[in-house]
TIZADO-496602 format. One record per residue (C-alpha): residue number from 0; residue in one letter; chain; z, x, y. Coordinates in Angstrom, 3 decimals, decimal comma. Each point is the difference from the previous one (the first is absolute). Layout:
{NUM 'A' 'A' {Z X Y}};
...
! end
This chain:
{0 'M' 'A' {-37,577 -24,928 22,033}};
{1 'S' 'A' {-2,783 -0,448 -2,565}};
{2 'R' 'A' {0,758 -1,957 -3,141}};
{3 'T' 'A' {-1,251 0,219 -3,570}};
{4 'Q' 'A' {-0,348 -3,026 -2,186}};
{5 'L' 'A' {2,009 0,106 -3,235}};
{6 'N' 'A' {-0,762 -2,408 -2,808}};
{7 'I' 'A' {2,973 -0,536 -2,293}};
{8 'S' 'A' {1,004 -2,574 -2,589}};
{9 'I' 'A' {3,205 -1,866 0,806}};
{10 'D' 'A' {1,993 -2,662 -1,751}};
{11 'P' 'A' {-0,889 -3,453 1,448}};
{12 'V' 'A' {3,647 -0,984 0,383}};
{13 'L' 'A' {0,763 3,219 1,898}};
{14 'L' 'A' {-3,077 -0,450 2,173}};
{15 'K' 'A' {1,113 -3,511 0,916}};
{16 'A' 'A' {3,452 1,285 0,951}};
{17 'L' 'A' {-1,510 2,777 2,108}};
{18 'K' 'A' {-2,202 -2,458 1,872}};
{19 'K' 'A' {3,003 -2,212 0,786}};
{20 'A' 'A' {1,986 3,003 1,198}};
{21 'A' 'A' {-2,891 1,120 2,201}};
{22 'I' 'A' {-0,265 -3,468 1,565}};
{23 'R' 'A' {3,743 -0,096 0,703}};
{24 'S' 'A' {-0,150 3,398 1,703}};
{25 'G' 'A' {-3,020 -1,007 2,062}};
{26 'K' 'A' {-2,181 2,747 -1,447}};
{27 'T' 'A' {-3,194 0,091 -1,986}};
{28 'L' 'A' {0,304 0,677 -3,707}};
{29 'S' 'A' {-1,651 3,380 0,493}};
{30 'N' 'A' {2,423 1,054 2,736}};
{31 'H' 'A' {2,975 -1,273 -1,947}};
{32 'L' 'A' {-0,967 1,992 -3,102}};
{33 'T' 'A' {-0,657 3,102 2,086}};
{34 'E' 'A' {3,487 -0,168 1,484}};
{35 'I' 'A' {1,617 -0,474 -3,421}};
{36 'I' 'A' {-1,845 2,993 -1,482}};
{37 'S' 'A' {0,750 2,196 3,043}};
{38 'A' 'A' {3,711 -0,850 -0,144}};
{39 'S' 'A' {0,095 0,733 -3,729}};
{40 'I' 'A' {-1,626 3,423 0,441}};
{41 'S' 'A' {2,321 0,835 2,909}};
{42 'N' 'A' {3,120 -0,885 -2,037}};
{43 'E' 'A' {-1,224 2,057 -2,929}};
{44 'N' 'A' {-0,575 3,029 2,203}};
{45 'N' 'A' {3,400 -0,358 1,643}};
{46 'N' 'A' {1,770 -0,230 -3,352}};
{47 'V' 'A' {-1,925 2,544 -2,051}};
{48 'Q' 'A' {-1,046 2,735 2,398}};
{49 'P' 'A' {3,471 1,136 1,096}};
{50 'T' 'A' {1,047 0,112 -3,646}};
{51 'R' 'A' {-2,885 2,271 -0,880}};
{52 'I' 'A' {0,745 2,247 2,966}};
{53 'Q' 'A' {3,656 0,127 -0,946}};
{54 'V' 'A' {-0,847 0,972 -3,587}};
{55 'L' 'A' {-2,269 2,796 1,232}};
{56 'E' 'A' {2,662 1,262 2,402}};
{57 'E' 'A' {2,606 0,038 -2,785}};
{58 'K' 'A' {-2,362 1,964 -2,242}};
{59 'V' 'A' {-0,657 2,550 2,742}};
{60 'I' 'A' {3,736 0,386 0,674}};
{61 'A' 'A' {0,686 0,449 -3,724}};
{62 'L' 'A' {-2,715 2,646 -0,285}};
{63 'E' 'A' {1,299 1,844 3,063}};
{64 'K' 'A' {3,521 -0,018 -1,440}};
{65 'K' 'A' {-1,189 1,360 -3,351}};
{66 'F' 'A' {-2,025 2,694 1,742}};
{67 'S' 'A' {3,007 1,017 2,089}};
{68 'I' 'A' {2,157 0,205 -3,108}};
{69 'L' 'A' {-2,552 2,088 -1,873}};
{70 'T' 'A' {-0,396 2,440 2,877}};
{71 'S' 'A' {3,679 0,256 0,897}};
{72 'N' 'A' {0,926 2,356 -2,882}};
{73 'N' 'A' {3,231 -2,008 -0,354}};
{74 'H' 'A' {-0,987 -1,696 -3,245}};
{75 'K' 'A' {0,291 1,429 -3,513}};
{76 'I' 'A' {-3,348 1,330 -1,184}};
{77 'T' 'A' {1,045 1,000 -3,518}};
{78 'P' 'A' {2,094 -2,159 -2,388}};
{79 'F' 'A' {3,780 0,399 0,039}};
{80 'T' 'A' {1,564 2,242 -2,599}};
{81 'E' 'A' {3,454 -0,661 -1,473}};
{82 'E' 'A' {1,501 2,824 2,064}};
{83 'E' 'A' {-1,583 -1,334 3,196}};
{84 'S' 'A' {1,283 -3,490 -0,790}};
{85 'K' 'A' {3,510 1,412 -0,402}};
{86 'K' 'A' {-0,240 1,677 3,412}};
{87 'W' 'A' {-1,261 -3,271 1,516}};
{88 'S' 'A' {3,005 -1,861 -1,399}};
{89 'E' 'A' {2,402 2,644 1,347}};
{90 'F' 'A' {-1,678 -0,092 3,403}};
{91 'T' 'A' {0,160 -3,816 0,199}};
{92 'R' 'A' {3,673 -0,003 -0,959}};
{93 'E' 'A' {0,875 2,718 2,544}};
{94 'V' 'A' {-1,825 -1,781 2,827}};
{95 'F' 'A' {1,716 -3,271 -0,906}};
{96 'Y' 'A' {3,521 1,421 0,290}};
{97 'R' 'A' {-0,749 2,050 3,094}};
{98 'K' 'A' {-1,258 -3,164 1,681}};
{99 'I' 'A' {3,251 -1,801 -0,899}};
{100 'E' 'A' {1,999 2,897 1,476}};
{101 'Q' 'A' {-2,033 -0,288 3,185}};
{102 'E' 'A' {0,590 -3,748 0,281}};
{103 'E' 'A' {3,708 0,144 -1,039}};
{104 'H' 'A' {0,525 -3,769 0,224}};
{105 'I' 'A' {-2,579 -0,945 -2,634}};
{106 'T' 'A' {0,981 -0,499 -3,657}};
{107 'R' 'A' {-1,971 1,293 -2,994}};
{108 'K' 'A' {-0,957 -3,552 -0,900}};
{109 'E' 'A' {-1,269 -0,771 3,491}};
{110 'A' 'A' {-1,879 3,302 0,181}};
{111 'F' 'A' {-1,603 -0,634 -3,390}};
{112 'E' 'A' {-1,128 -3,488 0,991}};
{113 'E' 'A' {-1,515 1,321 3,234}};
{114 'L' 'A' {-1,864 2,757 -1,823}};
{115 'V' 'A' {-1,307 -2,252 -2,761}};
{116 'S' 'A' {-1,261 -2,514 2,552}};
{117 'Q' 'A' {-2,163 2,782 1,435}};
{118 'I' 'A' {-1,424 0,882 -3,437}};
{119 'S' 'A' {-0,245 -3,268 -1,932}};
{120 'C' 'A' {-2,673 -1,373 2,339}};
{121 'F' 'A' {-2,617 2,175 -1,713}};
{122 'N' 'A' {-1,838 -1,528 -2,934}};
{123 'Q' 'A' {0,716 2,675 -2,625}};
{124 'W' 'A' {3,775 -0,265 0,484}};
{125 'N' 'A' {1,905 -2,389 -2,279}};
{126 'T' 'A' {3,496 -0,972 -1,127}};
{127 'I' 'A' {0,143 2,779 -2,583}};
{128 'Y' 'A' {-0,621 2,611 2,695}};
{129 'T' 'A' {2,765 -1,556 2,112}};
{130 'L' 'A' {2,432 0,338 -2,919}};
{131 'R' 'A' {-1,116 3,581 -0,666}};
{132 'L' 'A' {0,465 0,922 3,648}};
{133 'K' 'A' {3,455 -1,561 -0,015}};
{134 'E' 'A' {0,912 2,060 -3,064}};
{135 'I' 'A' {-1,182 3,213 1,670}};
{136 'L' 'A' {1,865 -0,707 3,226}};
{137 'F' 'A' {3,234 -1,459 -1,374}};
{138 'L' 'A' {0,672 1,877 -3,266}};
{139 'D' 'A' {1,071 3,635 -0,183}};
{140 'D' 'A' {-1,370 0,359 -3,516}};
{141 'Y' 'A' {-3,408 -1,563 0,631}};
{142 'N' 'A' {-3,393 0,395 -1,595}};
{143 'P' 'A' {-2,503 1,138 2,648}};
{144 'F' 'A' {-3,326 -1,703 0,500}};
{145 'S' 'A' {-2,485 0,965 -2,674}};
{146 'A' 'A' {-3,451 1,407 0,755}};
{147 'K' 'A' {-1,501 -3,179 -1,416}};
{148 'E' 'A' {2,017 -2,174 2,387}};
{149 'L' 'A' {-0,925 1,971 3,112}};
{150 'N' 'A' {-3,644 0,363 -1,018}};
{151 'F' 'A' {-0,265 -3,776 -0,316}};
{152 'L' 'A' {1,295 -0,432 3,546}};
{153 'T' 'A' {-2,895 2,107 1,352}};
{154 'L' 'A' {-2,485 -2,647 -1,188}};
{155 'G' 'A' {0,833 -2,525 2,736}};
{156 'N' 'A' {-2,750 -1,157 2,333}};
{157 'E' 'A' {2,408 -0,543 2,904}};
{158 'C' 'A' {1,956 3,247 -0,247}};
{159 'P' 'A' {-0,292 2,866 -2,517}};
{160 'S' 'A' {3,583 1,122 0,646}};
{161 'P' 'A' {2,262 -3,032 0,527}};
{162 'I' 'A' {3,260 1,946 -0,450}};
{163 'R' 'A' {-0,978 2,560 2,644}};
{164 'T' 'A' {-1,183 -2,763 2,336}};
{165 'G' 'A' {3,180 -1,992 -0,620}};
{166 'L' 'A' {2,185 2,980 0,844}};
{167 'I' 'A' {-1,981 0,719 3,181}};
{168 'N' 'A' {0,130 -3,592 1,227}};
{169 'W' 'A' {3,671 -0,362 -0,926}};
{170 'I' 'A' {1,101 3,225 1,706}};
{171 'T' 'A' {-2,027 -0,584 3,163}};
{172 'G' 'A' {0,942 -3,672 0,245}};
{173 'N' 'A' {-3,618 -1,092 -0,306}};
{174 'N' 'A' {0,048 -3,572 -1,344}};
{175 'S' 'A' {-3,755 -0,372 -0,328}};
{176 'R' 'A' {0,124 0,673 -3,766}};
{177 'E' 'A' {-3,448 1,557 0,243}};
{178 'C' 'A' {-1,321 3,193 -1,555}};
{179 'S' 'A' {1,290 3,114 1,778}};
{180 'C' 'A' {-1,848 2,581 -2,093}};
{181 'I' 'A' {-1,651 1,522 3,071}};
{182 'N' 'A' {3,398 0,912 1,492}};
{183 'R' 'A' {-0,059 3,788 0,446}};
{184 'D' 'A' {3,628 0,351 1,120}};
{185 'F' 'A' {1,300 -0,814 -3,477}};
{186 'P' 'A' {-0,374 2,356 -3,012}};
{187 'T' 'A' {-3,177 -0,590 -1,969}};
{188 'Q' 'A' {0,103 -1,133 -3,598}};
{189 'Q' 'A' {-1,017 3,476 -1,119}};
{190 'E' 'A' {2,742 1,663 2,057}};
{191 'I' 'A' {2,579 -2,316 -1,513}};
{192 'C' 'A' {-1,307 0,788 -3,489}};
{193 'L' 'A' {0,409 3,732 0,672}};
{194 'R' 'A' {3,311 0,111 1,888}};
{195 'G' 'A' {1,795 -3,264 -0,752}};
{196 'S' 'A' {3,355 -0,854 1,563}};
{197 'V' 'A' {0,244 3,092 2,237}};
{198 'L' 'A' {-2,519 -1,654 2,327}};
{199 'A' 'A' {2,372 -2,864 0,799}};
{200 'K' 'A' {2,079 1,930 2,540}};
{201 'D' 'A' {-3,111 0,948 1,965}};
{202 'I' 'A' {-0,989 -3,647 0,335}};
{203 'F' 'A' {3,197 -0,997 1,769}};
{204 'R' 'A' {0,117 3,195 2,043}};
{205 'T' 'A' {-3,421 -0,899 1,359}};
{206 'L' 'A' {1,065 -3,557 0,748}};
{207 'A' 'A' {3,107 1,186 1,815}};
{208 'T' 'A' {-2,005 2,164 2,454}};
! end
């Protein structure tokens, strides 16, 4: 292999140490330096390259997920109105209690904790939303979600409909806690906004078949 001469300035103390190391290893100074540089480049490639590939793969996966969500027709295109938010609250409450009836052995507290664990993993969810959901599910005289509250939830990068995803994953027993917006077997956000709680019975009828 041909070689190219490289003239560099080096600290005298470091040069002396390199010469001693080369002598101890039984190599010439040139060969010793070549091995050190080659090993350094190899380590850098091993450490950096997979990271870059991994970052690119994650970006591609994220883009594919967003594209699937946008083309699934399951997300809400227009902002929630107050009437639609009321229907969403009624639907969520109906699904919650129908699920408890299906399970029989599970308590309201246990069911609530399971459901929240499937929703709270998304970045736009917070403690206030957990308290609001508890109010809607546990109180007969509750205040439904407002349009402002539900519209804020659609701004998440991970999932534009965390309540819908949480219900899907909870009902189906999917513990991945990942976005399920592309699920076509569950009512879309728009369908829920239009029909509300009457859709709940169809969900469990489908699951029972």
